[in-house]
C-alpha positions as CSV (number, residue, x, y, z in Angstrom):
1,M,-0.1,0.0,0.1
2,L,1.3,3.4,-1.1
3,G,0.4,6.7,0.8
4,V,-0.1,8.5,-2.5
5,R,-3.2,9.5,-4.7
6,R,-4.1,7.3,-7.5
7,A,-3.4,10.0,-9.9
8,G,0.2,10.1,-8.9
9,V,0.6,6.4,-9.3
10,T,-0.9,6.6,-12.7
11,E,1.3,9.6,-13.7
12,A,4.5,7.7,-12.6
13,A,3.3,4.4,-14.1
14,N,2.8,6.1,-17.3
15,I,6.2,7.7,-17.5
16,L,8.0,4.5,-16.7
17,S,5.8,2.8,-19.2
18,E,6.6,5.1,-21.9
19,A,10.3,4.7,-21.0
20,G,9.9,0.9,-21.5
21,I,10.8,0.2,-17.9
22,I,7.4,-1.3,-16.9
23,T,4.0,-2.5,-18.2
24,Y,1.0,-1.2,-16.2
25,Q,-2.4,-2.4,-16.7
26,R,-5.5,-2.3,-14.4
27,G,-3.5,-2.0,-11.3
28,Q,-0.9,-4.7,-12.4
29,I,2.8,-3.7,-12.7
30,N,5.3,-5.9,-14.5
31,I,9.0,-4.8,-14.5
32,L,10.5,-5.0,-17.9
33,N,14.0,-3.5,-16.9
34,R,14.9,-3.7,-13.3
35,E,18.3,-2.0,-13.7
36,A,16.7,1.0,-15.4
37,L,13.9,1.2,-12.7
38,E,16.6,1.1,-10.0
39,K,18.4,4.0,-11.7
40,T,15.4,6.0,-12.0
41,S,14.4,5.6,-8.3
42,C,15.8,8.1,-5.6
43,E,18.8,7.2,-3.4
44,C,16.3,5.9,-0.9
45,Y,16.1,2.5,-2.8
46,Q,19.8,1.9,-2.2
47,I,19.5,3.0,1.6
48,I,16.6,0.5,2.0
49,E,18.3,-2.4,0.2
50,D,21.5,-1.8,2.3
51,E,19.5,-2.0,5.6
52,Y,17.8,-5.1,4.3
53,V,21.1,-6.7,3.7
54,R,22.4,-5.4,7.2
55,L,19.3,-6.9,9.1
56,L,18.9,-10.1,7.0
57,G,22.4,-10.8,5.9
58,N,21.5,-11.2,2.3
59,K,20.1,-9.4,-0.8
60,P,16.4,-9.5,-1.5
61,N,15.3,-11.9,-4.1
62,K,15.6,-10.4,-7.6
63,R,13.3,-12.7,-9.4
64,R,13.4,-12.8,-13.3
65,R,10.6,-14.1,-15.4
């Protein structure tokens, strides 16, 4: 759950979709290019991932389809 308005999510999803990073349809998001998605995120993503590793001792599962 995100603490943002639906319009904000739709706007961000459209930008990422137009860039070919995700597909977005009826509330379902598919990541097409994880590396590009990480690069477009703010520095908080790396901070959160580092904390995850510190607390759990391993990187989050980066599933590929």
